C-alpha positions as CSV (number, residue, x, y, z in Angstrom):
1,M,-0.1,-13.6,-17.5
2,I,-2.4,-10.7,-18.1
3,L,-3.4,-8.1,-15.5
4,D,-6.9,-7.8,-14.3
5,A,-7.3,-4.3,-15.6
6,D,-6.2,-5.3,-19.1
7,L,-8.4,-8.4,-19.1
8,A,-11.4,-6.3,-17.9
9,K,-10.7,-3.9,-20.8
10,I,-10.7,-6.7,-23.3
11,Y,-13.9,-8.2,-21.9
12,S,-15.5,-4.7,-21.8
13,V,-16.2,-4.8,-18.0
14,E,-15.0,-2.8,-15.1
15,T,-11.9,-4.2,-13.3
16,R,-14.0,-4.2,-10.1
17,S,-16.7,-6.3,-11.8
18,L,-14.1,-8.8,-13.0
19,N,-12.5,-9.1,-9.5
20,Q,-16.0,-9.5,-7.9
21,V,-16.8,-12.4,-10.2
22,V,-13.5,-14.1,-9.3
23,K,-14.0,-13.6,-5.6
24,R,-17.6,-15.0,-5.8
25,N,-16.4,-18.0,-7.7
26,L,-13.0,-18.8,-6.2
27,E,-13.6,-22.5,-6.3
28,N,-13.4,-22.3,-10.1
29,F,-10.0,-20.7,-10.0
30,P,-7.2,-23.0,-8.8
31,P,-4.9,-21.1,-6.4
32,D,-1.8,-21.9,-8.5
33,F,-3.3,-20.2,-11.5
34,L,-4.7,-17.0,-10.1
35,L,-2.0,-14.7,-8.7
36,Q,-2.0,-11.5,-6.7
37,L,0.9,-9.3,-7.4
38,T,3.1,-8.5,-4.3
39,G,6.5,-7.1,-3.4
40,P,8.9,-6.7,-6.4
41,E,6.2,-7.3,-9.0
42,L,4.0,-4.5,-7.6
43,V,7.0,-2.1,-7.4
44,T,7.9,-2.9,-11.1
45,L,4.2,-2.5,-12.1
46,N,3.8,0.8,-10.3
47,R,6.9,2.1,-12.1
48,S,5.7,1.0,-15.5
49,Q,2.2,2.4,-14.7
50,I,3.7,5.9,-14.3
51,V,5.2,5.6,-17.7
52,T,2.4,3.9,-19.6
53,G,-0.7,4.6,-17.6
54,S,-1.7,1.0,-18.3
55,L,-3.7,0.4,-15.0
56,Q,-7.0,2.0,-14.4
57,R,-6.7,5.3,-12.7
58,H,-9.6,4.5,-10.3
59,R,-8.1,1.4,-8.8
60,D,-8.2,1.3,-5.0
61,P,-4.6,1.8,-3.9
62,R,-5.1,-0.9,-1.2
63,A,-6.2,-3.5,-3.8
64,R,-3.4,-5.4,-5.4
65,P,-3.7,-6.3,-9.0
66,S,-4.4,-9.8,-10.0
67,A,-2.6,-11.6,-12.8
68,F,-4.6,-14.2,-14.9
69,T,-3.3,-17.2,-16.7
70,E,-5.0,-18.3,-19.9
71,H,-7.0,-20.8,-17.9
72,D,-8.3,-18.0,-15.6
73,A,-9.0,-15.8,-18.5
74,I,-11.3,-18.4,-20.0
75,M,-13.0,-19.2,-16.7
76,A,-13.6,-15.5,-16.1
77,A,-15.1,-15.1,-19.6
78,N,-17.5,-17.9,-18.9
79,L,-18.6,-16.4,-15.6
80,L,-18.9,-12.8,-16.7
81,N,-22.2,-11.4,-17.9
82,S,-20.7,-9.5,-20.8
83,P,-21.5,-10.0,-24.5
84,Q,-17.9,-9.2,-25.3
85,A,-16.3,-11.7,-22.9
86,V,-16.9,-15.1,-24.6
87,P,-15.9,-14.0,-28.1
88,M,-12.8,-12.2,-26.8
89,S,-11.7,-15.2,-24.7
90,G,-10.6,-16.8,-28.0
91,F,-8.5,-13.8,-28.7
92,V,-6.9,-14.0,-25.3
93,V,-6.1,-17.7,-25.7
94,R,-4.6,-17.1,-29.2
95,A,-2.4,-14.3,-27.7
96,F,-1.2,-16.7,-24.9
97,I,-0.4,-19.4,-27.5
98,A,1.5,-16.9,-29.7
99,M,3.4,-15.6,-26.7
100,R,4.4,-19.1,-25.7
101,A,5.5,-19.9,-29.2
102,A,7.7,-16.8,-29.4
103,L,9.3,-17.7,-26.0
104,T,10.0,-21.3,-27.2
105,D,11.4,-20.0,-30.5
106,T,13.7,-17.6,-28.6
107,R,14.9,-20.3,-26.3
108,E,15.7,-22.6,-29.2
109,R,17.6,-19.8,-31.0
110,A,19.6,-19.1,-27.8
111,R,20.5,-22.8,-27.5
112,K,21.6,-22.9,-31.1
113,L,23.6,-19.8,-30.7
114,A,25.3,-21.2,-27.6
115,T,26.2,-24.4,-29.5
116,L,27.6,-22.4,-32.5
117,E,29.6,-20.2,-30.1
118,S,31.1,-23.2,-28.3
119,E,32.0,-24.8,-31.7
120,L,33.6,-21.6,-32.9
121,T,35.6,-21.2,-29.6
122,A,36.8,-24.8,-29.9
123,R,38.0,-24.2,-33.5
124,L,39.7,-21.0,-32.6
125,D,41.4,-22.7,-29.7
126,T,42.9,-25.4,-31.9
127,H,44.3,-22.7,-34.3
């Protein structure tokens, strides 16, 4: 997932413009892909925002940030009237692929480590 403010920055548009395009074309964004942050996610985000300043300072405090999947990021790039959006959508997709590969690799290593740990425990128990 990528936040609307971060995606807007990558596509060289204002966050407001990105969100307007999404609202005007909601039929192109399946509801299970496009997410509005609420509750705990918003609290966590606001805490990290204080530390990193990652969200735009001009965001309307009543507006909740949106989180985009890779599919939404591509759709938004196709709908935006920005010379930067389409070329950068490839960058965004590659980043999602790399992130997914890193997570998969981490899970696989954790599984192998758990297997080794159980084998070692079994050997120690027999001695």
